[in-house]
Structure formats: C-alpha cells, structure tokens
Chimera marker file (.cmm) of the C-alpha trace (Angstrom):
<marker_set name="trace">
<marker id="1" x="0.010" y="-0.005" z="0.017" r="1" g="1" b="0" radius="0.5"/>
<marker id="2" x="1.172" y="3.484" z="-0.777" r="1" g="1" b="0" radius="0.5"/>
<marker id="3" x="0.514" y="6.527" z="1.433" r="1" g="1" b="0" radius="0.5"/>
<marker id="4" x="-2.665" y="7.416" z="-0.367" r="1" g="1" b="0" radius="0.5"/>
<marker id="5" x="-4.288" y="3.943" z="0.333" r="1" g="1" b="0" radius="0.5"/>
<marker id="6" x="-3.789" y="2.748" z="-3.287" r="1" g="1" b="0" radius="0.5"/>
<marker id="7" x="-2.021" y="-0.588" z="-3.782" r="1" g="1" b="0" radius="0.5"/>
<marker id="8" x="1.008" y="-0.630" z="-5.959" r="1" g="1" b="0" radius="0.5"/>
<marker id="9" x="-0.612" y="-2.961" z="-8.265" r="1" g="1" b="0" radius="0.5"/>
<marker id="10" x="-3.532" y="-0.538" z="-8.861" r="1" g="1" b="0" radius="0.5"/>
<marker id="11" x="-1.035" y="2.233" z="-9.476" r="1" g="1" b="0" radius="0.5"/>
<marker id="12" x="0.784" y="0.185" z="-12.075" r="1" g="1" b="0" radius="0.5"/>
<marker id="13" x="-2.557" y="-0.670" z="-13.850" r="1" g="1" b="0" radius="0.5"/>
<marker id="14" x="-3.552" y="2.858" z="-13.999" r="1" g="1" b="0" radius="0.5"/>
<marker id="15" x="-0.106" y="3.686" z="-15.509" r="1" g="1" b="0" radius="0.5"/>
<marker id="16" x="-0.703" y="0.961" z="-18.052" r="1" g="1" b="0" radius="0.5"/>
<marker id="17" x="-4.148" y="2.122" z="-18.781" r="1" g="1" b="0" radius="0.5"/>
<marker id="18" x="-2.516" y="5.658" z="-19.457" r="1" g="1" b="0" radius="0.5"/>
<marker id="19" x="0.185" y="4.242" z="-21.854" r="1" g="1" b="0" radius="0.5"/>
<marker id="20" x="-2.058" y="1.921" z="-23.928" r="1" g="1" b="0" radius="0.5"/>
<marker id="21" x="-3.922" y="4.728" z="-25.724" r="1" g="1" b="0" radius="0.5"/>
<marker id="22" x="-0.698" y="6.197" z="-26.771" r="1" g="1" b="0" radius="0.5"/>
<marker id="23" x="0.529" y="2.885" z="-28.147" r="1" g="1" b="0" radius="0.5"/>
<marker id="24" x="-2.724" y="2.508" z="-30.180" r="1" g="1" b="0" radius="0.5"/>
<marker id="25" x="-2.819" y="6.095" z="-31.468" r="1" g="1" b="0" radius="0.5"/>
<marker id="26" x="0.807" y="6.063" z="-32.295" r="1" g="1" b="0" radius="0.5"/>
<marker id="27" x="0.383" y="2.981" z="-34.246" r="1" g="1" b="0" radius="0.5"/>
<marker id="28" x="-2.695" y="4.252" z="-36.122" r="1" g="1" b="0" radius="0.5"/>
<marker id="29" x="-1.111" y="7.663" z="-36.694" r="1" g="1" b="0" radius="0.5"/>
<marker id="30" x="2.162" y="6.065" z="-38.124" r="1" g="1" b="0" radius="0.5"/>
<marker id="31" x="0.177" y="3.689" z="-40.279" r="1" g="1" b="0" radius="0.5"/>
<marker id="32" x="-1.903" y="6.616" z="-41.621" r="1" g="1" b="0" radius="0.5"/>
<marker id="33" x="1.245" y="8.706" z="-42.282" r="1" g="1" b="0" radius="0.5"/>
<marker id="34" x="2.996" y="5.911" z="-44.141" r="1" g="1" b="0" radius="0.5"/>
<marker id="35" x="-0.078" y="5.020" z="-46.209" r="1" g="1" b="0" radius="0.5"/>
<marker id="36" x="-0.852" y="8.725" z="-46.861" r="1" g="1" b="0" radius="0.5"/>
<marker id="37" x="2.870" y="9.440" z="-47.902" r="1" g="1" b="0" radius="0.5"/>
<marker id="38" x="2.806" y="6.283" z="-50.167" r="1" g="1" b="0" radius="0.5"/>
<marker id="39" x="-0.456" y="7.507" z="-51.825" r="1" g="1" b="0" radius="0.5"/>
<marker id="40" x="1.038" y="10.891" z="-52.398" r="1" g="1" b="0" radius="0.5"/>
<marker id="41" x="4.054" y="9.317" z="-54.092" r="1" g="1" b="0" radius="0.5"/>
<marker id="42" x="1.916" y="6.905" z="-56.175" r="1" g="1" b="0" radius="0.5"/>
<marker id="43" x="-0.251" y="9.926" z="-57.260" r="1" g="1" b="0" radius="0.5"/>
<marker id="44" x="2.871" y="12.174" z="-58.011" r="1" g="1" b="0" radius="0.5"/>
<marker id="45" x="4.394" y="9.312" z="-60.115" r="1" g="1" b="0" radius="0.5"/>
<marker id="46" x="1.448" y="7.631" z="-61.732" r="1" g="1" b="0" radius="0.5"/>
<marker id="47" x="-1.344" y="9.973" z="-61.333" r="1" g="1" b="0" radius="0.5"/>
<marker id="48" x="-1.624" y="10.975" z="-65.005" r="1" g="1" b="0" radius="0.5"/>
<marker id="49" x="-1.448" y="7.446" z="-66.404" r="1" g="1" b="0" radius="0.5"/>
<marker id="50" x="-4.567" y="5.813" z="-67.896" r="1" g="1" b="0" radius="0.5"/>
<marker id="51" x="-5.634" y="2.746" z="-65.992" r="1" g="1" b="0" radius="0.5"/>
<marker id="52" x="-6.945" y="-0.464" z="-67.798" r="1" g="1" b="0" radius="0.5"/>
<marker id="53" x="-9.370" y="-2.130" z="-65.390" r="1" g="1" b="0" radius="0.5"/>
<marker id="54" x="-10.340" y="-4.857" z="-67.976" r="1" g="1" b="0" radius="0.5"/>
<marker id="55" x="-7.267" y="-6.999" z="-66.923" r="1" g="1" b="0" radius="0.5"/>
<marker id="56" x="-6.633" y="-7.796" z="-63.244" r="1" g="1" b="0" radius="0.5"/>
<marker id="57" x="-3.014" y="-7.010" z="-62.359" r="1" g="1" b="0" radius="0.5"/>
<marker id="58" x="-2.066" y="-8.546" z="-58.842" r="1" g="1" b="0" radius="0.5"/>
<marker id="59" x="0.332" y="-7.099" z="-56.369" r="1" g="1" b="0" radius="0.5"/>
<marker id="60" x="4.076" y="-6.925" z="-57.318" r="1" g="1" b="0" radius="0.5"/>
<marker id="61" x="5.966" y="-9.968" z="-56.257" r="1" g="1" b="0" radius="0.5"/>
<marker id="62" x="8.238" y="-7.990" z="-53.991" r="1" g="1" b="0" radius="0.5"/>
<marker id="63" x="5.250" y="-6.679" z="-51.940" r="1" g="1" b="0" radius="0.5"/>
<marker id="64" x="4.058" y="-9.998" z="-50.734" r="1" g="1" b="0" radius="0.5"/>
<marker id="65" x="6.757" y="-10.597" z="-48.273" r="1" g="1" b="0" radius="0.5"/>
<marker id="66" x="7.726" y="-8.643" z="-45.056" r="1" g="1" b="0" radius="0.5"/>
<marker id="67" x="11.245" y="-8.212" z="-46.280" r="1" g="1" b="0" radius="0.5"/>
<marker id="68" x="10.238" y="-7.134" z="-49.744" r="1" g="1" b="0" radius="0.5"/>
<marker id="69" x="7.769" y="-4.485" z="-48.173" r="1" g="1" b="0" radius="0.5"/>
<marker id="70" x="10.763" y="-3.153" z="-46.227" r="1" g="1" b="0" radius="0.5"/>
<marker id="71" x="13.012" y="-3.118" z="-49.031" r="1" g="1" b="0" radius="0.5"/>
<marker id="72" x="10.269" y="-1.325" z="-51.355" r="1" g="1" b="0" radius="0.5"/>
<marker id="73" x="9.693" y="1.276" z="-48.577" r="1" g="1" b="0" radius="0.5"/>
<marker id="74" x="13.254" y="1.978" z="-48.155" r="1" g="1" b="0" radius="0.5"/>
<marker id="75" x="13.389" y="2.862" z="-51.872" r="1" g="1" b="0" radius="0.5"/>
<marker id="76" x="10.555" y="5.218" z="-51.294" r="1" g="1" b="0" radius="0.5"/>
<marker id="77" x="8.168" y="3.142" z="-53.444" r="1" g="1" b="0" radius="0.5"/>
<marker id="78" x="4.695" y="4.428" z="-53.066" r="1" g="1" b="0" radius="0.5"/>
<marker id="79" x="3.166" y="0.816" z="-53.087" r="1" g="1" b="0" radius="0.5"/>
<marker id="80" x="5.864" y="-0.190" z="-50.628" r="1" g="1" b="0" radius="0.5"/>
<marker id="81" x="4.943" y="2.625" z="-48.196" r="1" g="1" b="0" radius="0.5"/>
<marker id="82" x="1.266" y="1.792" z="-48.301" r="1" g="1" b="0" radius="0.5"/>
<marker id="83" x="1.938" y="-1.680" z="-47.510" r="1" g="1" b="0" radius="0.5"/>
<marker id="84" x="4.294" y="-0.746" z="-44.713" r="1" g="1" b="0" radius="0.5"/>
<marker id="85" x="1.352" y="1.363" z="-43.384" r="1" g="1" b="0" radius="0.5"/>
<marker id="86" x="-0.864" y="-1.672" z="-43.517" r="1" g="1" b="0" radius="0.5"/>
<marker id="87" x="1.727" y="-3.739" z="-41.705" r="1" g="1" b="0" radius="0.5"/>
<marker id="88" x="1.978" y="-1.072" z="-38.951" r="1" g="1" b="0" radius="0.5"/>
<marker id="89" x="-1.776" y="-1.101" z="-38.608" r="1" g="1" b="0" radius="0.5"/>
<marker id="90" x="-1.700" y="-5.011" z="-38.196" r="1" g="1" b="0" radius="0.5"/>
<marker id="91" x="1.236" y="-4.699" z="-35.577" r="1" g="1" b="0" radius="0.5"/>
<marker id="92" x="-0.540" y="-2.110" z="-33.352" r="1" g="1" b="0" radius="0.5"/>
<marker id="93" x="-2.803" y="-4.316" z="-31.531" r="1" g="1" b="0" radius="0.5"/>
<marker id="94" x="-0.139" y="-6.942" z="-31.291" r="1" g="1" b="0" radius="0.5"/>
<marker id="95" x="2.224" y="-4.358" z="-29.690" r="1" g="1" b="0" radius="0.5"/>
<marker id="96" x="-0.601" y="-3.434" z="-27.260" r="1" g="1" b="0" radius="0.5"/>
<marker id="97" x="-1.024" y="-7.033" z="-26.190" r="1" g="1" b="0" radius="0.5"/>
<marker id="98" x="2.832" y="-7.594" z="-25.776" r="1" g="1" b="0" radius="0.5"/>
<marker id="99" x="2.845" y="-4.450" z="-23.609" r="1" g="1" b="0" radius="0.5"/>
<marker id="100" x="0.210" y="-5.538" z="-21.380" r="1" g="1" b="0" radius="0.5"/>
<marker id="101" x="1.831" y="-9.020" z="-21.144" r="1" g="1" b="0" radius="0.5"/>
<marker id="102" x="5.009" y="-7.414" z="-20.100" r="1" g="1" b="0" radius="0.5"/>
<marker id="103" x="3.210" y="-5.363" z="-17.433" r="1" g="1" b="0" radius="0.5"/>
<marker id="104" x="1.204" y="-8.349" z="-16.031" r="1" g="1" b="0" radius="0.5"/>
<marker id="105" x="4.311" y="-10.493" z="-15.869" r="1" g="1" b="0" radius="0.5"/>
<marker id="106" x="6.265" y="-7.661" z="-14.145" r="1" g="1" b="0" radius="0.5"/>
<marker id="107" x="3.326" y="-7.523" z="-11.678" r="1" g="1" b="0" radius="0.5"/>
<marker id="108" x="3.361" y="-11.202" z="-11.138" r="1" g="1" b="0" radius="0.5"/>
<marker id="109" x="-0.247" y="-11.376" z="-12.023" r="1" g="1" b="0" radius="0.5"/>
<marker id="110" x="-0.572" y="-15.081" z="-13.202" r="1" g="1" b="0" radius="0.5"/>
<marker id="111" x="-4.101" y="-15.065" z="-14.250" r="1" g="1" b="0" radius="0.5"/>
<marker id="112" x="-3.858" y="-12.020" z="-16.515" r="1" g="1" b="0" radius="0.5"/>
<marker id="113" x="-0.509" y="-13.096" z="-17.837" r="1" g="1" b="0" radius="0.5"/>
<marker id="114" x="-1.961" y="-16.428" z="-19.009" r="1" g="1" b="0" radius="0.5"/>
<marker id="115" x="-5.037" y="-14.904" z="-20.537" r="1" g="1" b="0" radius="0.5"/>
<marker id="116" x="-2.949" y="-12.223" z="-22.277" r="1" g="1" b="0" radius="0.5"/>
<marker id="117" x="-0.490" y="-14.969" z="-23.529" r="1" g="1" b="0" radius="0.5"/>
<marker id="118" x="-3.389" y="-16.899" z="-24.991" r="1" g="1" b="0" radius="0.5"/>
<marker id="119" x="-4.739" y="-13.741" z="-26.766" r="1" g="1" b="0" radius="0.5"/>
<marker id="120" x="-1.138" y="-13.157" z="-28.166" r="1" g="1" b="0" radius="0.5"/>
<marker id="121" x="-1.007" y="-16.664" z="-29.370" r="1" g="1" b="0" radius="0.5"/>
<marker id="122" x="-4.274" y="-16.372" z="-31.089" r="1" g="1" b="0" radius="0.5"/>
<marker id="123" x="-3.308" y="-13.162" z="-32.768" r="1" g="1" b="0" radius="0.5"/>
<marker id="124" x="0.002" y="-14.578" z="-33.948" r="1" g="1" b="0" radius="0.5"/>
<marker id="125" x="-1.396" y="-17.877" z="-35.181" r="1" g="1" b="0" radius="0.5"/>
<marker id="126" x="-3.985" y="-15.991" z="-37.173" r="1" g="1" b="0" radius="0.5"/>
<marker id="127" x="-1.468" y="-13.678" z="-38.594" r="1" g="1" b="0" radius="0.5"/>
<marker id="128" x="0.949" y="-16.480" z="-39.612" r="1" g="1" b="0" radius="0.5"/>
<marker id="129" x="-1.594" y="-19.173" z="-40.563" r="1" g="1" b="0" radius="0.5"/>
<marker id="130" x="-1.474" y="-18.034" z="-44.168" r="1" g="1" b="0" radius="0.5"/>
<marker id="131" x="2.182" y="-19.033" z="-44.281" r="1" g="1" b="0" radius="0.5"/>
<marker id="132" x="1.513" y="-22.713" z="-43.091" r="1" g="1" b="0" radius="0.5"/>
<marker id="133" x="-0.435" y="-23.821" z="-46.224" r="1" g="1" b="0" radius="0.5"/>
<link id1="1" id2="2" r="1" g="1" b="0" radius="0.2"/>
<link id1="2" id2="3" r="1" g="1" b="0" radius="0.2"/>
<link id1="3" id2="4" r="1" g="1" b="0" radius="0.2"/>
<link id1="4" id2="5" r="1" g="1" b="0" radius="0.2"/>
<link id1="5" id2="6" r="1" g="1" b="0" radius="0.2"/>
<link id1="6" id2="7" r="1" g="1" b="0" radius="0.2"/>
<link id1="7" id2="8" r="1" g="1" b="0" radius="0.2"/>
<link id1="8" id2="9" r="1" g="1" b="0" radius="0.2"/>
<link id1="9" id2="10" r="1" g="1" b="0" radius="0.2"/>
<link id1="10" id2="11" r="1" g="1" b="0" radius="0.2"/>
<link id1="11" id2="12" r="1" g="1" b="0" radius="0.2"/>
<link id1="12" id2="13" r="1" g="1" b="0" radius="0.2"/>
<link id1="13" id2="14" r="1" g="1" b="0" radius="0.2"/>
<link id1="14" id2="15" r="1" g="1" b="0" radius="0.2"/>
<link id1="15" id2="16" r="1" g="1" b="0" radius="0.2"/>
<link id1="16" id2="17" r="1" g="1" b="0" radius="0.2"/>
<link id1="17" id2="18" r="1" g="1" b="0" radius="0.2"/>
<link id1="18" id2="19" r="1" g="1" b="0" radius="0.2"/>
<link id1="19" id2="20" r="1" g="1" b="0" radius="0.2"/>
<link id1="20" id2="21" r="1" g="1" b="0" radius="0.2"/>
<link id1="21" id2="22" r="1" g="1" b="0" radius="0.2"/>
<link id1="22" id2="23" r="1" g="1" b="0" radius="0.2"/>
<link id1="23" id2="24" r="1" g="1" b="0" radius="0.2"/>
<link id1="24" id2="25" r="1" g="1" b="0" radius="0.2"/>
<link id1="25" id2="26" r="1" g="1" b="0" radius="0.2"/>
<link id1="26" id2="27" r="1" g="1" b="0" radius="0.2"/>
<link id1="27" id2="28" r="1" g="1" b="0" radius="0.2"/>
<link id1="28" id2="29" r="1" g="1" b="0" radius="0.2"/>
<link id1="29" id2="30" r="1" g="1" b="0" radius="0.2"/>
<link id1="30" id2="31" r="1" g="1" b="0" radius="0.2"/>
<link id1="31" id2="32" r="1" g="1" b="0" radius="0.2"/>
<link id1="32" id2="33" r="1" g="1" b="0" radius="0.2"/>
<link id1="33" id2="34" r="1" g="1" b="0" radius="0.2"/>
<link id1="34" id2="35" r="1" g="1" b="0" radius="0.2"/>
<link id1="35" id2="36" r="1" g="1" b="0" radius="0.2"/>
<link id1="36" id2="37" r="1" g="1" b="0" radius="0.2"/>
<link id1="37" id2="38" r="1" g="1" b="0" radius="0.2"/>
<link id1="38" id2="39" r="1" g="1" b="0" radius="0.2"/>
<link id1="39" id2="40" r="1" g="1" b="0" radius="0.2"/>
<link id1="40" id2="41" r="1" g="1" b="0" radius="0.2"/>
<link id1="41" id2="42" r="1" g="1" b="0" radius="0.2"/>
<link id1="42" id2="43" r="1" g="1" b="0" radius="0.2"/>
<link id1="43" id2="44" r="1" g="1" b="0" radius="0.2"/>
<link id1="44" id2="45" r="1" g="1" b="0" radius="0.2"/>
<link id1="45" id2="46" r="1" g="1" b="0" radius="0.2"/>
<link id1="46" id2="47" r="1" g="1" b="0" radius="0.2"/>
<link id1="47" id2="48" r="1" g="1" b="0" radius="0.2"/>
<link id1="48" id2="49" r="1" g="1" b="0" radius="0.2"/>
<link id1="49" id2="50" r="1" g="1" b="0" radius="0.2"/>
<link id1="50" id2="51" r="1" g="1" b="0" radius="0.2"/>
<link id1="51" id2="52" r="1" g="1" b="0" radius="0.2"/>
<link id1="52" id2="53" r="1" g="1" b="0" radius="0.2"/>
<link id1="53" id2="54" r="1" g="1" b="0" radius="0.2"/>
<link id1="54" id2="55" r="1" g="1" b="0" radius="0.2"/>
<link id1="55" id2="56" r="1" g="1" b="0" radius="0.2"/>
<link id1="56" id2="57" r="1" g="1" b="0" radius="0.2"/>
<link id1="57" id2="58" r="1" g="1" b="0" radius="0.2"/>
<link id1="58" id2="59" r="1" g="1" b="0" radius="0.2"/>
<link id1="59" id2="60" r="1" g="1" b="0" radius="0.2"/>
<link id1="60" id2="61" r="1" g="1" b="0" radius="0.2"/>
<link id1="61" id2="62" r="1" g="1" b="0" radius="0.2"/>
<link id1="62" id2="63" r="1" g="1" b="0" radius="0.2"/>
<link id1="63" id2="64" r="1" g="1" b="0" radius="0.2"/>
<link id1="64" id2="65" r="1" g="1" b="0" radius="0.2"/>
<link id1="65" id2="66" r="1" g="1" b="0" radius="0.2"/>
<link id1="66" id2="67" r="1" g="1" b="0" radius="0.2"/>
<link id1="67" id2="68" r="1" g="1" b="0" radius="0.2"/>
<link id1="68" id2="69" r="1" g="1" b="0" radius="0.2"/>
<link id1="69" id2="70" r="1" g="1" b="0" radius="0.2"/>
<link id1="70" id2="71" r="1" g="1" b="0" radius="0.2"/>
<link id1="71" id2="72" r="1" g="1" b="0" radius="0.2"/>
<link id1="72" id2="73" r="1" g="1" b="0" radius="0.2"/>
<link id1="73" id2="74" r="1" g="1" b="0" radius="0.2"/>
<link id1="74" id2="75" r="1" g="1" b="0" radius="0.2"/>
<link id1="75" id2="76" r="1" g="1" b="0" radius="0.2"/>
<link id1="76" id2="77" r="1" g="1" b="0" radius="0.2"/>
<link id1="77" id2="78" r="1" g="1" b="0" radius="0.2"/>
<link id1="78" id2="79" r="1" g="1" b="0" radius="0.2"/>
<link id1="79" id2="80" r="1" g="1" b="0" radius="0.2"/>
<link id1="80" id2="81" r="1" g="1" b="0" radius="0.2"/>
<link id1="81" id2="82" r="1" g="1" b="0" radius="0.2"/>
<link id1="82" id2="83" r="1" g="1" b="0" radius="0.2"/>
<link id1="83" id2="84" r="1" g="1" b="0" radius="0.2"/>
<link id1="84" id2="85" r="1" g="1" b="0" radius="0.2"/>
<link id1="85" id2="86" r="1" g="1" b="0" radius="0.2"/>
<link id1="86" id2="87" r="1" g="1" b="0" radius="0.2"/>
<link id1="87" id2="88" r="1" g="1" b="0" radius="0.2"/>
<link id1="88" id2="89" r="1" g="1" b="0" radius="0.2"/>
<link id1="89" id2="90" r="1" g="1" b="0" radius="0.2"/>
<link id1="90" id2="91" r="1" g="1" b="0" radius="0.2"/>
<link id1="91" id2="92" r="1" g="1" b="0" radius="0.2"/>
<link id1="92" id2="93" r="1" g="1" b="0" radius="0.2"/>
<link id1="93" id2="94" r="1" g="1" b="0" radius="0.2"/>
<link id1="94" id2="95" r="1" g="1" b="0" radius="0.2"/>
<link id1="95" id2="96" r="1" g="1" b="0" radius="0.2"/>
<link id1="96" id2="97" r="1" g="1" b="0" radius="0.2"/>
<link id1="97" id2="98" r="1" g="1" b="0" radius="0.2"/>
<link id1="98" id2="99" r="1" g="1" b="0" radius="0.2"/>
<link id1="99" id2="100" r="1" g="1" b="0" radius="0.2"/>
<link id1="100" id2="101" r="1" g="1" b="0" radius="0.2"/>
<link id1="101" id2="102" r="1" g="1" b="0" radius="0.2"/>
<link id1="102" id2="103" r="1" g="1" b="0" radius="0.2"/>
<link id1="103" id2="104" r="1" g="1" b="0" radius="0.2"/>
<link id1="104" id2="105" r="1" g="1" b="0" radius="0.2"/>
<link id1="105" id2="106" r="1" g="1" b="0" radius="0.2"/>
<link id1="106" id2="107" r="1" g="1" b="0" radius="0.2"/>
<link id1="107" id2="108" r="1" g="1" b="0" radius="0.2"/>
<link id1="108" id2="109" r="1" g="1" b="0" radius="0.2"/>
<link id1="109" id2="110" r="1" g="1" b="0" radius="0.2"/>
<link id1="110" id2="111" r="1" g="1" b="0" radius="0.2"/>
<link id1="111" id2="112" r="1" g="1" b="0" radius="0.2"/>
<link id1="112" id2="113" r="1" g="1" b="0" radius="0.2"/>
<link id1="113" id2="114" r="1" g="1" b="0" radius="0.2"/>
<link id1="114" id2="115" r="1" g="1" b="0" radius="0.2"/>
<link id1="115" id2="116" r="1" g="1" b="0" radius="0.2"/>
<link id1="116" id2="117" r="1" g="1" b="0" radius="0.2"/>
<link id1="117" id2="118" r="1" g="1" b="0" radius="0.2"/>
<link id1="118" id2="119" r="1" g="1" b="0" radius="0.2"/>
<link id1="119" id2="120" r="1" g="1" b="0" radius="0.2"/>
<link id1="120" id2="121" r="1" g="1" b="0" radius="0.2"/>
<link id1="121" id2="122" r="1" g="1" b="0" radius="0.2"/>
<link id1="122" id2="123" r="1" g="1" b="0" radius="0.2"/>
<link id1="123" id2="124" r="1" g="1" b="0" radius="0.2"/>
<link id1="124" id2="125" r="1" g="1" b="0" radius="0.2"/>
<link id1="125" id2="126" r="1" g="1" b="0" radius="0.2"/>
<link id1="126" id2="127" r="1" g="1" b="0" radius="0.2"/>
<link id1="127" id2="128" r="1" g="1" b="0" radius="0.2"/>
<link id1="128" id2="129" r="1" g="1" b="0" radius="0.2"/>
<link id1="129" id2="130" r="1" g="1" b="0" radius="0.2"/>
<link id1="130" id2="131" r="1" g="1" b="0" radius="0.2"/>
<link id1="131" id2="132" r="1" g="1" b="0" radius="0.2"/>
<link id1="132" id2="133" r="1" g="1" b="0" radius="0.2"/>
</marker_set>
C-alpha cells in the first residue's frame, strides 16, 4: 500500500491504462502517415497514367513478403509505403497485447499473464496461418 491508500498493483494498472492509448494512437497515426505518404508518391508518379481495369494485375511479387515490403519502402516506393502502413496497422494491436503481457508479468499477475498470452498466441497464429499452407 502507498500513502494514499492505493495498492502498488493498482498504481501500475492505471499507469498501464494511461500508456495503452498512446501505443494504439501512435500505431494508427504512423500507419496513416506511411499510407498517406505512399499514396501521395503514387499519385505524383502515376497520377496521369490511364488505367486499364479490364485486366486484373495482382500485387508486385516484392510486396508479398515482409522483407520485400521493407525493401520497397526503403526505396520510397509508393506501393511499398502503403503496404508498410498496413503492416503497422496490423502490428498495433499486437504491440498493445505484448505491452500488457510485459506489465502483467512484471506485476506477477498469473491469471492476466496467462489470458494475455493466450490472446497473443491467437493473434500470432491467425497472422501467420497463411504461411503454413
């Protein structure tokens, strides 16, 4: 217990509750900034090109792997930056769950640590289940 009657655990939880929105907002703003910059670059480079929608053109082969997305983004490819923004958007809730897990483990809160670990496993298994096929 602290001087104001709050337990140390409650103080840490309120600290965690204050940090989580910053993680979520930061991830969403970063994703929006990357995707927005990628969109501006795509329009600047290809905005006047006539599009032919009668034939489907899939994603470029370098943009279907995480390494390829990072490589394309480093080269300031508009498509690569948009895909990197999508990756950041996907990673945001995962980062929040990892942060929560670290806090619960540091508090030695076994129940929340186990539940949060299960949530993290479900998130990661759903994320990587496409690679298993």
